[in-house]
N, CA, C, O and the ligand as a Tripos MOL2 file, in Angstrom:
@<TRIPOS>MOLECULE
protein
  269   267    68     0     0
PROTEIN
NO_CHARGES

@<TRIPOS>ATOM
      1 N         -31.5480   42.7140  -40.1450 N.3       1 MET1
      2 CA        -30.1280   42.6580  -40.0760 C.3       1 MET1
      3 C         -29.4520   43.9380  -40.5900 C.2       1 MET1
      4 O         -29.5900   44.4010  -41.7230 O.2       1 MET1
      5 N         -28.7130   44.4360  -39.6150 N.am      2 SER2
      6 CA        -28.0890   45.8140  -39.8380 C.3       2 SER2
      7 C         -26.7420   45.7190  -40.4220 C.2       2 SER2
      8 O         -26.0550   44.7230  -40.1930 O.2       2 SER2
      9 N         -26.3000   46.7110  -41.1810 N.am      3 THR3
     10 CA        -24.9440   46.5530  -41.7080 C.3       3 THR3
     11 C         -24.1900   47.7530  -41.1380 C.2       3 THR3
     12 O         -24.6470   48.8960  -41.1830 O.2       3 THR3
     13 N         -23.0950   47.4560  -40.6390 N.am      4 VAL4
     14 CA        -22.1440   48.4840  -39.9940 C.3       4 VAL4
     15 C         -20.9760   48.4870  -40.8760 C.2       4 VAL4
     16 O         -20.3190   47.4760  -41.1230 O.2       4 VAL4
     17 N         -20.7160   49.7570  -41.3870 N.am      5 ILE5
     18 CA        -19.4860   49.9890  -42.0900 C.3       5 ILE5
     19 C         -18.3390   50.2520  -41.2190 C.2       5 ILE5
     20 O         -18.2400   51.2540  -40.5100 O.2       5 ILE5
     21 N         -17.4450   49.2770  -41.3040 N.am      6 VAL6
     22 CA        -16.2560   49.3630  -40.3630 C.3       6 VAL6
     23 C         -14.9870   49.4430  -41.2710 C.2       6 VAL6
     24 O         -14.8210   48.6600  -42.2060 O.2       6 VAL6
     25 N         -14.1320   50.3950  -40.9590 N.am      7 HIS7
     26 CA        -12.9280   50.5270  -41.6310 C.3       7 HIS7
     27 C         -11.8370   50.1200  -40.6980 C.2       7 HIS7
     28 O         -11.9170   50.3920  -39.5000 O.2       7 HIS7
     29 N         -10.7700   49.4480  -41.2280 N.am      8 CYS8
     30 CA         -9.6540   48.9800  -40.6150 C.3       8 CYS8
     31 C          -8.8580   50.2150  -40.1040 C.2       8 CYS8
     32 O          -8.6320   51.1710  -40.8470 O.2       8 CYS8
     33 N          -8.4470   50.1660  -38.8360 N.am      9 PRO9
     34 CA         -7.5930   51.2680  -38.2620 C.3       9 PRO9
     35 C          -6.2070   51.3510  -38.8340 C.2       9 PRO9
     36 O          -5.5460   52.3890  -38.7990 O.2       9 PRO9
     37 N          -5.8010   50.2600  -39.3460 N.am     10 CYS10
     38 CA         -4.4300   50.0550  -39.8040 C.3      10 CYS10
     39 C          -4.2950   50.5670  -41.2720 C.2      10 CYS10
     40 O          -3.4450   51.3810  -41.6340 O.2      10 CYS10
     41 N          -5.2010   50.0140  -42.0430 N.am     11 CYS11
     42 CA         -5.0620   50.1950  -43.6010 C.3      11 CYS11
     43 C          -6.2760   50.8940  -44.1600 C.2      11 CYS11
     44 O          -6.3650   51.1000  -45.3710 O.2      11 CYS11
     45 N          -7.2250   51.2700  -43.2990 N.am     12 ASP12
     46 CA         -8.4860   51.9020  -43.6210 C.3      12 ASP12
     47 C          -9.3850   51.1450  -44.6010 C.2      12 ASP12
     48 O         -10.3400   51.7010  -45.1430 O.2      12 ASP12
     49 N          -9.0790   49.9280  -44.8070 N.am     13 SER13
     50 CA         -9.8820   49.1370  -45.7880 C.3      13 SER13
     51 C         -11.1150   48.8500  -45.1310 C.2      13 SER13
     52 O         -11.1570   48.7420  -43.9060 O.2      13 SER13
     53 N         -12.2710   48.6970  -45.9630 N.am     14 ASN14
     54 CA        -13.5860   48.2250  -45.4080 C.3      14 ASN14
     55 C         -13.7730   46.8340  -45.6940 C.2      14 ASN14
     56 O         -14.9180   46.3940  -45.5900 O.2      14 ASN14
     57 N         -12.7280   45.9680  -46.0800 N.am     15 GLU15
     58 CA        -12.9250   44.6990  -46.2360 C.3      15 GLU15
     59 C         -12.7810   43.9550  -44.8960 C.2      15 GLU15
     60 O         -11.8950   43.1100  -44.7680 O.2      15 GLU15
     61 N         -13.5780   44.2300  -43.9550 N.am     16 VAL16
     62 CA        -13.4560   43.7410  -42.4980 C.3      16 VAL16
     63 C         -14.6580   42.9070  -42.2060 C.2      16 VAL16
     64 O         -15.7660   43.1870  -42.6640 O.2      16 VAL16
     65 N         -14.4130   41.8200  -41.3940 N.am     17 TYR17
     66 CA        -15.4900   40.8990  -41.0530 C.3      17 TYR17
     67 C         -15.5700   40.6740  -39.5690 C.2      17 TYR17
     68 O         -14.5510   40.8060  -38.8900 O.2      17 TYR17
     69 N         -16.7000   40.3480  -39.0320 N.am     18 ARG18
     70 CA        -16.7180   39.9890  -37.5530 C.3      18 ARG18
     71 C         -15.8010   38.8550  -37.3030 C.2      18 ARG18
     72 O         -15.6200   37.9470  -38.1140 O.2      18 ARG18
     73 N         -15.1960   38.9520  -36.0770 N.am     19 HIS19
     74 CA        -14.3230   37.9590  -35.6520 C.3      19 HIS19
     75 C         -14.5030   37.5730  -34.2340 C.2      19 HIS19
     76 O         -13.5500   37.3150  -33.4990 O.2      19 HIS19
     77 N         -15.7640   37.5360  -33.8570 N.am     20 GLY20
     78 CA        -16.0700   37.0380  -32.3790 C.3      20 GLY20
     79 C         -15.9670   38.1970  -31.5160 C.2      20 GLY20
     80 O         -16.0370   39.3710  -31.8790 O.2      20 GLY20
     81 N         -15.7810   37.7260  -30.2460 N.am     21 LEU21
     82 CA        -15.6490   38.7970  -29.1570 C.3      21 LEU21
     83 C         -14.4060   38.6840  -28.4930 C.2      21 LEU21
     84 O         -13.8620   37.5890  -28.3470 O.2      21 LEU21
     85 N         -13.8330   39.9300  -28.0070 N.am     22 SER22
     86 CA        -12.6090   39.8860  -27.1900 C.3      22 SER22
     87 C         -12.9600   39.2380  -25.8380 C.2      22 SER22
     88 O         -14.1190   38.9860  -25.5070 O.2      22 SER22
     89 N         -11.9000   38.9940  -25.0970 N.am     23 PRO23
     90 CA        -12.1230   38.5990  -23.5800 C.3      23 PRO23
     91 C         -12.8870   39.5590  -22.7740 C.2      23 PRO23
     92 O         -13.4330   39.2280  -21.7210 O.2      23 PRO23
     93 N         -12.9330   40.8380  -23.2970 N.am     24 THR24
     94 CA        -13.7190   41.8510  -22.5650 C.3      24 THR24
     95 C         -15.1670   42.0660  -23.1390 C.2      24 THR24
     96 O         -15.8500   43.0500  -22.8550 O.2      24 THR24
     97 N         -15.5760   41.0360  -23.9860 N.am     25 LYS25
     98 CA        -16.8750   40.9490  -24.5860 C.3      25 LYS25
     99 C         -17.1800   42.0800  -25.6150 C.2      25 LYS25
    100 O         -18.3100   42.4870  -25.8840 O.2      25 LYS25
    101 N         -16.0950   42.4950  -26.1130 N.am     26 ARG26
    102 CA        -16.2340   43.6460  -27.1340 C.3      26 ARG26
    103 C         -15.9960   42.9060  -28.5230 C.2      26 ARG26
    104 O         -15.2260   41.9580  -28.6770 O.2      26 ARG26
    105 N         -16.8040   43.5110  -29.5360 N.am     27 GLU27
    106 CA        -16.6430   42.8100  -30.8030 C.3      27 GLU27
    107 C         -15.3950   43.0920  -31.4790 C.2      27 GLU27
    108 O         -14.9020   44.2200  -31.4800 O.2      27 GLU27
    109 N         -14.8240   41.9960  -32.1100 N.am     28 ARG28
    110 CA        -13.6540   42.2470  -32.9050 C.3      28 ARG28
    111 C         -13.8350   41.9990  -34.2780 C.2      28 ARG28
    112 O         -14.6660   41.1610  -34.6290 O.2      28 ARG28
    113 N         -13.1140   42.6670  -35.1600 N.am     29 PHE29
    114 CA        -13.1600   42.4120  -36.5350 C.3      29 PHE29
    115 C         -11.8740   42.0760  -37.0940 C.2      29 PHE29
    116 O         -10.8370   42.4600  -36.5550 O.2      29 PHE29
    117 N         -11.8830   41.3360  -38.2110 N.am     30 HIS30
    118 CA        -10.8160   40.8150  -38.9310 C.3      30 HIS30
    119 C         -10.7490   41.4970  -40.3110 C.2      30 HIS30
    120 O         -11.6730   41.4160  -41.1190 O.2      30 HIS30
    121 N          -9.4890   42.2430  -40.5610 N.am     31 CYS31
    122 CA         -9.2840   42.8250  -41.8090 C.3      31 CYS31
    123 C          -8.7260   41.9040  -43.0080 C.2      31 CYS31
    124 O          -7.6500   41.3130  -42.9240 O.2      31 CYS31
    125 N          -9.4710   41.8510  -43.9940 N.am     32 GLN32
    126 CA         -8.9380   40.9280  -45.0730 C.3      32 GLN32
    127 C          -7.7600   41.4880  -45.7100 C.2      32 GLN32
    128 O          -6.9280   40.7300  -46.2090 O.2      32 GLN32
    129 N          -7.6070   42.8230  -45.7410 N.am     33 CYS33
    130 CA         -6.5070   43.5010  -46.3570 C.3      33 CYS33
    131 C          -5.2880   43.3060  -45.7800 C.2      33 CYS33
    132 O          -4.3850   42.8250  -46.4650 O.2      33 CYS33
    133 N          -5.0930   43.6140  -44.5670 N.am     34 CYS34
    134 CA         -3.8330   43.5510  -43.8920 C.3      34 CYS34
    135 C          -3.8780   42.3590  -42.7430 C.2      34 CYS34
    136 O          -2.9090   42.1480  -42.0140 O.2      34 CYS34
    137 N          -4.9900   41.6780  -42.6700 N.am     35 ARG35
    138 CA         -5.2220   40.5550  -41.8200 C.3      35 ARG35
    139 C          -4.9490   40.8050  -40.4230 C.2      35 ARG35
    140 O          -4.4320   39.9520  -39.7000 O.2      35 ARG35
    141 N          -5.3230   42.0850  -39.9840 N.am     36 ARG36
    142 CA         -5.1090   42.3750  -38.5750 C.3      36 ARG36
    143 C          -6.5070   42.2540  -37.8310 C.2      36 ARG36
    144 O          -7.5380   42.4710  -38.4670 O.2      36 ARG36
    145 N          -6.5460   41.9180  -36.5170 N.am     37 VAL37
    146 CA         -7.7830   41.8830  -35.7360 C.3      37 VAL37
    147 C          -7.8290   43.1700  -35.0100 C.2      37 VAL37
    148 O          -6.8150   43.6010  -34.4600 O.2      37 VAL37
    149 N          -8.9230   43.7880  -34.9800 N.am     38 PHE38
    150 CA         -9.1700   45.0280  -34.1210 C.3      38 PHE38
    151 C         -10.4440   45.0210  -33.4820 C.2      38 PHE38
    152 O         -11.3150   44.2300  -33.8430 O.2      38 PHE38
    153 N         -10.6370   45.9270  -32.4650 N.am     39 GLN39
    154 CA        -11.9370   46.0560  -31.8600 C.3      39 GLN39
    155 C         -12.6020   47.3510  -32.2030 C.2      39 GLN39
    156 O         -11.9390   48.3890  -32.2100 O.2      39 GLN39
    157 N         -13.8860   47.3430  -32.4910 N.am     40 LEU40
    158 CA        -14.6830   48.5320  -32.9930 C.3      40 LEU40
    159 C         -14.6990   49.4670  -31.9130 C.2      40 LEU40
    160 O         -14.9570   50.6210  -32.2550 O.2      40 LEU40
    161 N         -14.4940   49.2750  -30.7170 N.am     41 ILE41
    162 CA        -14.7890   50.1220  -29.5430 C.3      41 ILE41
    163 C         -13.9650   51.2490  -29.6940 C.2      41 ILE41
    164 O         -14.3420   52.3490  -29.2900 O.2      41 ILE41
    165 N         -12.6240   51.0450  -30.3610 N.am     42 TYR42
    166 CA        -11.7230   52.2590  -30.3800 C.3      42 TYR42
    167 C         -12.3150   53.3110  -31.3160 C.2      42 TYR42
    168 O         -12.1170   54.5130  -31.1400 O.2      42 TYR42
    169 N         -13.0650   52.8050  -32.3400 N.am     43 ARG43
    170 CA        -13.7680   53.7800  -33.2680 C.3      43 ARG43
    171 C         -14.7470   54.5380  -32.5010 C.2      43 ARG43
    172 O         -14.7770   55.7580  -32.6630 O.2      43 ARG43
    173 N         -15.5050   54.0130  -31.7350 N.am     44 TYR44
    174 CA        -16.5200   54.5540  -30.8760 C.3      44 TYR44
    175 C         -15.9670   55.7400  -29.9250 C.2      44 TYR44
    176 O         -16.4010   56.8870  -29.8250 O.2      44 TYR44
    177 N         -14.9240   55.1530  -29.2810 N.am     45 GLU45
    178 CA        -14.2310   56.0570  -28.3280 C.3      45 GLU45
    179 C         -13.6940   57.2910  -29.0830 C.2      45 GLU45
    180 O         -13.8200   58.4170  -28.6010 O.2      45 GLU45
    181 N         -13.1370   57.0870  -30.1830 N.am     46 ALA46
    182 CA        -12.5710   58.1760  -30.9320 C.3      46 ALA46
    183 C         -13.5900   59.2140  -31.2660 C.2      46 ALA46
    184 O         -13.3800   60.4260  -31.2100 O.2      46 ALA46
    185 N         -14.7510   58.6240  -31.6300 N.am     47 ARG47
    186 CA        -15.8470   59.6700  -32.0680 C.3      47 ARG47
    187 C         -16.3890   60.4360  -30.7660 C.2      47 ARG47
    188 O         -16.7080   61.6240  -30.8090 O.2      47 ARG47
    189 N         -16.4580   59.7190  -29.7030 N.am     48 THR48
    190 CA        -16.9990   60.2200  -28.4520 C.3      48 THR48
    191 C         -16.0900   61.2930  -28.0080 C.2      48 THR48
    192 O         -16.5600   62.3720  -27.6460 O.2      48 THR48
    193 N         -14.7370   61.0570  -28.0120 N.am     49 LEU49
    194 CA        -13.7390   61.9790  -27.4510 C.3      49 LEU49
    195 C         -13.3920   63.0630  -28.4670 C.2      49 LEU49
    196 O         -12.7330   64.0510  -28.1450 O.2      49 LEU49
    197 N         -13.8410   62.8600  -29.6760 N.am     50 LYS50
    198 CA        -13.5360   63.8960  -30.7590 C.3      50 LYS50
    199 C         -11.9910   63.9830  -30.9750 C.2      50 LYS50
    200 O         -11.4440   65.0850  -31.0080 O.2      50 LYS50
    201 N         -11.3410   62.9080  -31.1120 N.am     51 ILE51
    202 CA         -9.9300   62.8220  -31.2810 C.3      51 ILE51
    203 C          -9.8190   62.2930  -32.6590 C.2      51 ILE51
    204 O         -10.7230   61.6630  -33.2100 O.2      51 ILE51
    205 N          -8.6100   62.5900  -33.2220 N.am     52 GLY52
    206 CA         -8.3700   62.0970  -34.6410 C.3      52 GLY52
    207 C          -8.0310   60.6200  -34.6300 C.2      52 GLY52
    208 O          -7.5510   60.0360  -33.6590 O.2      52 GLY52
    209 N          -8.3250   60.0700  -35.8010 N.am     53 ILE53
    210 CA         -8.0650   58.5550  -36.0270 C.3      53 ILE53
    211 C          -6.6070   58.3010  -35.7820 C.2      53 ILE53
    212 O          -6.2520   57.3030  -35.1540 O.2      53 ILE53
    213 N          -5.7580   59.1680  -36.2570 N.am     54 ASN54
    214 CA         -4.3730   59.0190  -36.0420 C.3      54 ASN54
    215 C          -3.8810   58.8970  -34.6070 C.2      54 ASN54
    216 O          -2.8190   58.3210  -34.3710 O.2      54 ASN54
    217 N          -4.6400   59.4330  -33.6340 N.am     55 THR55
    218 CA         -4.3960   59.3470  -32.2760 C.3      55 THR55
    219 C          -4.7620   57.9120  -31.8440 C.2      55 THR55
    220 O          -4.1010   57.2820  -31.0180 O.2      55 THR55
    221 N          -5.8680   57.4420  -32.4640 N.am     56 VAL56
    222 CA         -6.1880   55.9910  -32.1550 C.3      56 VAL56
    223 C          -5.2470   55.0600  -32.6170 C.2      56 VAL56
    224 O          -4.8690   54.1370  -31.8950 O.2      56 VAL56
    225 N          -4.7930   55.2450  -33.8840 N.am     57 ILE57
    226 CA         -3.8520   54.2790  -34.3110 C.3      57 ILE57
    227 C          -2.4770   54.2270  -33.6360 C.2      57 ILE57
    228 O          -1.8290   53.1840  -33.5470 O.2      57 ILE57
    229 N          -2.0710   55.4100  -33.1670 N.am     58 GLN58
    230 CA         -0.8960   55.4690  -32.1970 C.3      58 GLN58
    231 C          -1.2120   54.8020  -30.8660 C.2      58 GLN58
    232 O          -0.3290   54.1910  -30.2630 O.2      58 GLN58
    233 N          -2.4090   54.9010  -30.4110 N.am     59 ALA59
    234 CA         -2.7420   54.1070  -29.2010 C.3      59 ALA59
    235 C          -2.9460   52.7020  -29.4630 C.2      59 ALA59
    236 O          -2.7960   51.9150  -28.5280 O.2      59 ALA59
    237 N          -3.2680   52.2800  -30.6090 N.am     60 LEU60
    238 CA         -3.3870   50.8170  -30.9420 C.3      60 LEU60
    239 C          -1.9680   50.2750  -31.0080 C.2      60 LEU60
    240 O          -1.6890   49.1740  -30.5330 O.2      60 LEU60
    241 N          -1.0310   51.0970  -31.6310 N.am     61 LYS61
    242 CA          0.3080   50.6270  -31.8180 C.3      61 LYS61
    243 C           1.1240   50.4910  -30.4080 C.2      61 LYS61
    244 O           2.0200   49.6630  -30.2440 O.2      61 LYS61
    245 N           0.7080   51.3790  -29.4580 N.am     62 SER62
    246 CA          1.3500   51.4310  -28.2830 C.3      62 SER62
    247 C           0.9160   50.1990  -27.3900 C.2      62 SER62
    248 O           1.5560   49.8400  -26.4020 O.2      62 SER62
    249 N          -0.2860   49.5650  -27.8600 N.am     63 LEU63
    250 CA         -0.7560   48.4140  -27.0670 C.3      63 LEU63
    251 C          -0.1050   47.1430  -27.5500 C.2      63 LEU63
    252 O          -0.0740   46.1580  -26.8110 O.2      63 LEU63
    253 N           0.3750   47.1260  -28.6650 N.am     64 ARG64
    254 CA          0.9910   45.9610  -29.2030 C.3      64 ARG64
    255 C           2.2690   45.5920  -28.3320 C.2      64 ARG64
    256 O           3.0220   46.4840  -27.9400 O.2      64 ARG64
    257 N           2.4960   44.2280  -28.0350 N.am     65 PRO65
    258 CA          3.7220   43.8960  -27.4300 C.3      65 PRO65
    259 C           4.9750   44.2360  -28.2930 C.2      65 PRO65
    260 O           4.9750   44.1540  -29.5220 O.2      65 PRO65
    261 N           6.0230   44.6160  -27.5550 N.am     66 ALA66
    262 CA          7.3020   45.0400  -28.2210 C.3      66 ALA66
    263 C           7.8860   43.7370  -28.8400 C.2      66 ALA66
    264 O           7.6640   42.5940  -28.4420 O.2      66 ALA66
    265 N           8.6330   44.0930  -29.8330 N.am     67 GLY67
    266 CA          9.4300   43.0240  -30.5830 C.3      67 GLY67
    267 C           8.5770   42.6620  -31.7280 C.2      67 GLY67
    268 O           8.9530   41.8100  -32.5320 O.2      67 GLY67
    269 ZN         -6.2850   46.5210  -42.6380 Zn       68 ZN68
@<TRIPOS>BOND
     1     1     2 1
     2     2     3 1
     3     3     4 2
     4     3     5 am
     5     5     6 1
     6     6     7 1
     7     7     8 2
     8     7     9 am
     9     9    10 1
    10    10    11 1
    11    11    12 2
    12    11    13 am
    13    13    14 1
    14    14    15 1
    15    15    16 2
    16    15    17 am
    17    17    18 1
    18    18    19 1
    19    19    20 2
    20    19    21 am
    21    21    22 1
    22    22    23 1
    23    23    24 2
    24    23    25 am
    25    25    26 1
    26    26    27 1
    27    27    28 2
    28    27    29 am
    29    29    30 1
    30    30    31 1
    31    31    32 2
    32    31    33 am
    33    33    34 1
    34    34    35 1
    35    35    36 2
    36    35    37 am
    37    37    38 1
    38    38    39 1
    39    39    40 2
    40    39    41 am
    41    41    42 1
    42    42    43 1
    43    43    44 2
    44    43    45 am
    45    45    46 1
    46    46    47 1
    47    47    48 2
    48    47    49 am
    49    49    50 1
    50    50    51 1
    51    51    52 2
    52    51    53 am
    53    53    54 1
    54    54    55 1
    55    55    56 2
    56    55    57 am
    57    57    58 1
    58    58    59 1
    59    59    60 2
    60    59    61 am
    61    61    62 1
    62    62    63 1
    63    63    64 2
    64    63    65 am
    65    65    66 1
    66    66    67 1
    67    67    68 2
    68    67    69 am
    69    69    70 1
    70    70    71 1
    71    71    72 2
    72    71    73 am
    73    73    74 1
    74    74    75 1
    75    75    76 2
    76    75    77 am
    77    77    78 1
    78    78    79 1
    79    79    80 2
    80    79    81 am
    81    81    82 1
    82    82    83 1
    83    83    84 2
    84    83    85 am
    85    85    86 1
    86    86    87 1
    87    87    88 2
    88    87    89 am
    89    89    90 1
    90    90    91 1
    91    91    92 2
    92    91    93 am
    93    93    94 1
    94    94    95 1
    95    95    96 2
    96    95    97 am
    97    97    98 1
    98    98    99 1
    99    99   100 2
   100    99   101 am
   101   101   102 1
   102   102   103 1
   103   103   104 2
   104   103   105 am
   105   105   106 1
   106   106   107 1
   107   107   108 2
   108   107   109 am
   109   109   110 1
   110   110   111 1
   111   111   112 2
   112   111   113 am
   113   113   114 1
   114   114   115 1
   115   115   116 2
   116   115   117 am
   117   117   118 1
   118   118   119 1
   119   119   120 2
   120   119   121 am
   121   121   122 1
   122   122   123 1
   123   123   124 2
   124   123   125 am
   125   125   126 1
   126   126   127 1
   127   127   128 2
   128   127   129 am
   129   129   130 1
   130   130   131 1
   131   131   132 2
   132   131   133 am
   133   133   134 1
   134   134   135 1
   135   135   136 2
   136   135   137 am
   137   137   138 1
   138   138   139 1
   139   139   140 2
   140   139   141 am
   141   141   142 1
   142   142   143 1
   143   143   144 2
   144   143   145 am
   145   145   146 1
   146   146   147 1
   147   147   148 2
   148   147   149 am
   149   149   150 1
   150   150   151 1
   151   151   152 2
   152   151   153 am
   153   153   154 1
   154   154   155 1
   155   155   156 2
   156   155   157 am
   157   157   158 1
   158   158   159 1
   159   159   160 2
   160   159   161 am
   161   161   162 1
   162   162   163 1
   163   163   164 2
   164   163   165 am
   165   165   166 1
   166   166   167 1
   167   167   168 2
   168   167   169 am
   169   169   170 1
   170   170   171 1
   171   171   172 2
   172   171   173 am
   173   173   174 1
   174   174   175 1
   175   175   176 2
   176   175   177 am
   177   177   178 1
   178   178   179 1
   179   179   180 2
   180   179   181 am
   181   181   182 1
   182   182   183 1
   183   183   184 2
   184   183   185 am
   185   185   186 1
   186   186   187 1
   187   187   188 2
   188   187   189 am
   189   189   190 1
   190   190   191 1
   191   191   192 2
   192   191   193 am
   193   193   194 1
   194   194   195 1
   195   195   196 2
   196   195   197 am
   197   197   198 1
   198   198   199 1
   199   199   200 2
   200   199   201 am
   201   201   202 1
   202   202   203 1
   203   203   204 2
   204   203   205 am
   205   205   206 1
   206   206   207 1
   207   207   208 2
   208   207   209 am
   209   209   210 1
   210   210   211 1
   211   211   212 2
   212   211   213 am
   213   213   214 1
   214   214   215 1
   215   215   216 2
   216   215   217 am
   217   217   218 1
   218   218   219 1
   219   219   220 2
   220   219   221 am
   221   221   222 1
   222   222   223 1
   223   223   224 2
   224   223   225 am
   225   225   226 1
   226   226   227 1
   227   227   228 2
   228   227   229 am
   229   229   230 1
   230   230   231 1
   231   231   232 2
   232   231   233 am
   233   233   234 1
   234   234   235 1
   235   235   236 2
   236   235   237 am
   237   237   238 1
   238   238   239 1
   239   239   240 2
   240   239   241 am
   241   241   242 1
   242   242   243 1
   243   243   244 2
   244   243   245 am
   245   245   246 1
   246   246   247 1
   247   247   248 2
   248   247   249 am
   249   249   250 1
   250   250   251 1
   251   251   252 2
   252   251   253 am
   253   253   254 1
   254   254   255 1
   255   255   256 2
   256   255   257 am
   257   257   258 1
   258   258   259 1
   259   259   260 2
   260   259   261 am
   261   261   262 1
   262   262   263 1
   263   263   264 2
   264   263   265 am
   265   265   266 1
   266   266   267 1
   267   267   268 2
@<TRIPOS>SUBSTRUCTURE
     1 MET1         2 RESIDUE 1 A MET
     2 SER2         6 RESIDUE 1 A SER
     3 THR3        10 RESIDUE 1 A THR
     4 VAL4        14 RESIDUE 1 A VAL
     5 ILE5        18 RESIDUE 1 A ILE
     6 VAL6        22 RESIDUE 1 A VAL
     7 HIS7        26 RESIDUE 1 A HIS
     8 CYS8        30 RESIDUE 1 A CYS
     9 PRO9        34 RESIDUE 1 A PRO
    10 CYS10       38 RESIDUE 1 A CYS
    11 CYS11       42 RESIDUE 1 A CYS
    12 ASP12       46 RESIDUE 1 A ASP
    13 SER13       50 RESIDUE 1 A SER
    14 ASN14       54 RESIDUE 1 A ASN
    15 GLU15       58 RESIDUE 1 A GLU
    16 VAL16       62 RESIDUE 1 A VAL
    17 TYR17       66 RESIDUE 1 A TYR
    18 ARG18       70 RESIDUE 1 A ARG
    19 HIS19       74 RESIDUE 1 A HIS
    20 GLY20       78 RESIDUE 1 A GLY
    21 LEU21       82 RESIDUE 1 A LEU
    22 SER22       86 RESIDUE 1 A SER
    23 PRO23       90 RESIDUE 1 A PRO
    24 THR24       94 RESIDUE 1 A THR
    25 LYS25       98 RESIDUE 1 A LYS
    26 ARG26      102 RESIDUE 1 A ARG
    27 GLU27      106 RESIDUE 1 A GLU
    28 ARG28      110 RESIDUE 1 A ARG
    29 PHE29      114 RESIDUE 1 A PHE
    30 HIS30      118 RESIDUE 1 A HIS
    31 CYS31      122 RESIDUE 1 A CYS
    32 GLN32      126 RESIDUE 1 A GLN
    33 CYS33      130 RESIDUE 1 A CYS
    34 CYS34      134 RESIDUE 1 A CYS
    35 ARG35      138 RESIDUE 1 A ARG
    36 ARG36      142 RESIDUE 1 A ARG
    37 VAL37      146 RESIDUE 1 A VAL
    38 PHE38      150 RESIDUE 1 A PHE
    39 GLN39      154 RESIDUE 1 A GLN
    40 LEU40      158 RESIDUE 1 A LEU
    41 ILE41      162 RESIDUE 1 A ILE
    42 TYR42      166 RESIDUE 1 A TYR
    43 ARG43      170 RESIDUE 1 A ARG
    44 TYR44      174 RESIDUE 1 A TYR
    45 GLU45      178 RESIDUE 1 A GLU
    46 ALA46      182 RESIDUE 1 A ALA
    47 ARG47      186 RESIDUE 1 A ARG
    48 THR48      190 RESIDUE 1 A THR
    49 LEU49      194 RESIDUE 1 A LEU
    50 LYS50      198 RESIDUE 1 A LYS
    51 ILE51      202 RESIDUE 1 A ILE
    52 GLY52      206 RESIDUE 1 A GLY
    53 ILE53      210 RESIDUE 1 A ILE
    54 ASN54      214 RESIDUE 1 A ASN
    55 THR55      218 RESIDUE 1 A THR
    56 VAL56      222 RESIDUE 1 A VAL
    57 ILE57      226 RESIDUE 1 A ILE
    58 GLN58      230 RESIDUE 1 A GLN
    59 ALA59      234 RESIDUE 1 A ALA
    60 LEU60      238 RESIDUE 1 A LEU
    61 LYS61      242 RESIDUE 1 A LYS
    62 SER62      246 RESIDUE 1 A SER
    63 LEU63      250 RESIDUE 1 A LEU
    64 ARG64      254 RESIDUE 1 A ARG
    65 PRO65      258 RESIDUE 1 A PRO
    66 ALA66      262 RESIDUE 1 A ALA
    67 GLY67      266 RESIDUE 1 A GLY
    68 ZN68       269 GROUP 0 **** ****
């Protein structure tokens, strides 16, 4: 059993737990700190593209429905 250290993209807490799969079969995580659900894939993409985490956070915010 491997352990993956995942940090919440919203509050950077490591109090995150697996939260099943998204409709696109990507792992989702639930943050105990701010209670948000996010997908780990964003972290991977950020690392691959060598862009800052702030860019990813902005992208995540833009994906949220308005209101
Ligand atoms: Zn959080």
